[in-house]
C-alpha positions in Angstrom: -32.3 71.7 103.7 -32.1 71.5 107.4 -34.5 69.7 109.6 -34.3 72.4 112.6 -36.8 75.0 113.4 -36.2 78.7 112.5 -34.1 80.0 115.2 -36.6 81.9 116.9 -38.5 78.9 117.4 -37.5 77.2 121.1 -40.1 74.9 120.8 -39.8 71.7 123.5 -38.2 69.2 121.3 -35.5 71.6 120.4 -34.2 73.3 123.8 -32.8 71.1 126.0 -30.5 71.2 129.4 -27.4 69.4 129.7 -27.3 67.5 132.6 -25.7 64.2 134.6 -28.1 62.1 135.6 -29.8 60.9 132.7 -32.7 59.9 134.0 -35.6 61.1 131.7 -37.7 64.3 132.0 -41.4 65.9 130.9 -39.8 68.6 128.1 -41.0 72.1 128.8 -41.0 75.2 127.1 -38.4 76.6 128.7 -36.0 74.1 127.8 -35.4 72.8 130.7 -35.8 68.8 130.1 -33.2 67.0 132.0 -31.5 63.9 129.3 -32.9 63.0 126.2 -36.1 63.2 125.0 -38.2 60.2 122.9 -39.3 63.3 120.8 -36.1 64.2 119.7 -32.8 62.1 119.6 -29.5 63.2 120.2 -27.7 60.3 118.2 -27.6 61.1 114.3 -26.5 57.3 113.6 -29.6 56.9 111.6 -28.8 59.3 109.0 -25.0 57.9 108.7 -23.9 56.6 105.3 -22.3 52.9 105.4 -18.9 54.5 105.1 -19.6 56.8 107.9 -20.6 53.9 110.3 -17.6 52.2 109.7 -15.2 54.9 110.3 -17.5 55.3 114.0 -16.9 51.5 114.9 -13.2 51.9 113.8 -13.0 55.1 116.1 -14.4 53.4 119.0 -12.5 50.7 119.0 -9.5 52.6 118.4 -10.1 55.3 121.3 -8.2 53.6 124.1 -5.2 53.5 122.2 -5.3 56.8 120.3 -6.0 58.2 124.0 -2.9 57.2 125.3 -0.9 57.8 122.0 -2.1 61.6 122.5 -0.9 61.7 125.6 2.4 60.9 124.1 1.9 64.0 121.7 0.9 66.1 124.1 4.4 65.6 126.1 6.6 65.6 123.4 4.8 69.1 122.3 5.4 70.6 126.3 8.7 68.6 126.6 11.7 71.1 128.1 13.6 71.2 124.9 10.9 71.8 122.8 10.6 75.3 122.4 7.8 75.4 119.8 10.5 74.1 117.1 8.5 70.7 116.8 4.9 71.8 116.9 4.0 73.5 113.7 5.1 73.2 110.2 8.3 74.4 109.4 8.1 78.1 107.9 11.2 78.0 105.3 10.0 81.5 104.2 9.9 82.9 107.7 12.6 81.1 108.9 14.6 81.8 105.9 15.4 78.6 105.0 15.1 78.3 101.0 17.0 75.2 100.7 14.7 73.4 103.5 12.6 71.4 101.1 15.3 70.6 99.0 16.9 68.4 102.0 13.6 67.4 103.6 11.1 65.7 101.3 8.2 64.5 103.6 7.6 67.8 106.4 6.1 66.3 109.4 5.2 68.3 112.7 3.7 67.2 116.1 0.6 69.6 115.4 -0.1 67.6 112.2 0.4 64.6 114.0 -2.3 65.4 116.7 -5.2 66.4 114.7 -4.5 62.9 112.2 -5.0 60.9 115.9 -7.9 63.1 116.7 -9.4 62.0 113.1 -8.3 58.8 113.6 -5.9 58.5 110.7 -3.8 55.9 112.1 -4.7 52.4 111.7 -1.8 51.1 114.0 1.1 52.5 116.5 3.6 52.0 113.6 2.1 54.6 111.7 2.0 56.9 114.0 5.5 56.0 115.4 6.4 56.2 111.7 5.1 60.0 111.6 6.8 61.1 114.9 10.3 59.6 114.5 9.8 61.5 110.7 9.6 64.9 112.9 12.8 64.1 114.5 14.7 62.4 111.3 14.1 65.9 109.5 15.3 67.9 112.3 18.6 65.7 112.3 19.0 65.8 108.6 18.9 69.4 108.1 20.4 71.0 111.4 24.0 70.4 111.9 24.7 68.0 115.1 25.9 71.1 117.0 22.6 73.0 116.1 20.8 73.4 119.7 17.7 71.9 117.6 19.3 69.1 116.2 20.6 68.2 119.9 16.8 68.7 121.2 15.4 66.3 118.5 18.2 63.3 119.1 16.8 64.0 123.1 13.2 63.8 122.4 13.3 60.9 120.0 15.0 59.0 122.3 12.0 60.0 125.2 9.6 59.2 122.5 11.1 55.9 122.2 10.9 54.7 126.1 7.5 56.6 126.2 6.1 54.4 123.3 7.3 51.3 124.6 5.6 51.9 128.2 2.3 52.9 126.5 2.4 49.9 124.1 3.2 47.8 127.1 0.3 49.6 128.8 -2.6 49.2 126.4 -1.7 45.3 125.9 -2.0 44.6 129.6 -5.5 46.9 129.4 -6.6 44.7 126.5 -5.8 41.5 128.2 -7.3 42.7 131.4 -10.4 43.0 129.3 -10.4 40.0 127.8 -10.2 38.2 131.0 -12.8 39.9 132.6 -16.0 38.3 133.6 -18.9 39.3 135.7 -22.4 39.1 136.4 -23.6 41.9 134.5 -21.7 41.4 131.2 -21.2 37.5 131.5 -17.9 38.1 130.0 -19.8 39.4 126.5 -17.9 42.0 124.7 -19.7 44.6 123.0 -19.6 44.1 119.4 -18.9 47.6 118.7 -16.0 48.9 120.7 -14.8 45.4 122.1 -15.0 46.2 126.0 -17.3 44.5 128.2 -18.2 46.6 131.4 -18.4 50.2 131.1 -18.1 53.7 133.6 -21.8 55.4 131.9 -20.6 59.1 131.9 -22.6 61.9 130.6 -22.3 62.2 126.9 -19.9 65.2 125.9 -22.1 67.6 123.8 -20.1 70.1 121.8 -22.0 73.0 120.6 -21.9 73.5 116.1 -21.7 76.9 116.5 -18.6 79.6 116.5 -17.6 78.8 120.0 -17.3 75.1 119.6 -17.4 74.8 123.4 -18.9 72.1 125.7 -21.8 72.3 126.9 -21.8 72.6 130.5 -23.8 70.6 132.8 -27.2 72.6 133.6 -27.1 74.7 130.1 -29.7 75.1 128.1 -28.7 73.8 124.7 -30.9 73.5 121.1 -30.6 70.6 119.0 -32.1 69.8 115.5 -34.3 67.1 114.8 -32.3 64.8 113.5 -30.1 64.6 115.8 -27.2 66.0 113.9 -26.4 69.3 115.2 -26.8 71.1 118.1 -26.2 74.5 119.7 -25.7 76.3 123.4 -27.8 78.9 124.1 -25.5 81.7 123.6 -25.0 80.5 119.9 -28.6 79.6 118.8 -29.4 83.2 119.8 -26.9 84.5 116.7 -28.1 81.7 114.1 -30.3 83.2 111.0 -33.7 82.6 110.8 -32.9 79.8 108.4 -30.0 77.4 109.5 -27.9 76.9 106.8 -26.5 73.2 106.1 -23.4 71.8 107.4 -20.4 73.1 105.4 -19.5 69.3 104.2 -23.3 68.9 103.7 -23.5 68.4 99.4 -27.0 67.7 97.5 -27.0 66.0 94.1 
């Protein structure tokens, strides 16, 4: 059973306003509290299982590199030679390619790679690079050399290798800079979770759990469950049922 109040309840612990200052303020009945309240937490860490905490720590440590890799995928997705040929799985029925799966054993596309990056499914750069190379090697294998898709795949594959080498080198230099950094604030000590030292604190990104799935903007009201695991913008909150259902992935034994 979800720990939230009914959809009509806008009591102080559940209604907040997104704000960038991060300074605490007393909650009000209109939900205009600023920052975090001591009566309810936004972090669901205490409710996570060990495997979920491990996944979270891995995501923290991989984020800087994955951010650079997502930029590479975005660059390939919008490449001038890419006419949406490589951005989604090949549909042999729609494209009338009855022999496609007899030629291509392992299909791959940039959209799938982007999703895997978002979910931190790649353990290292080589696994990511292998999937991107597979996208283009499949196109080269199925399409004849004079075909436009074949020519685009060949050139984009070359561009990818150049961009990947540049991105990896940049990430390596950034890691070296972090290792060498030492100041009066961090005293050369690294965070045991993410491995960083001095960080620029930013307003947390709050994403609505409702149908809109949009980021909650600054100074907008939002509603959060008592355990902090889910939140809704005010518009989606008004559309909730009287009893908020558990998350789709939740299971109870």
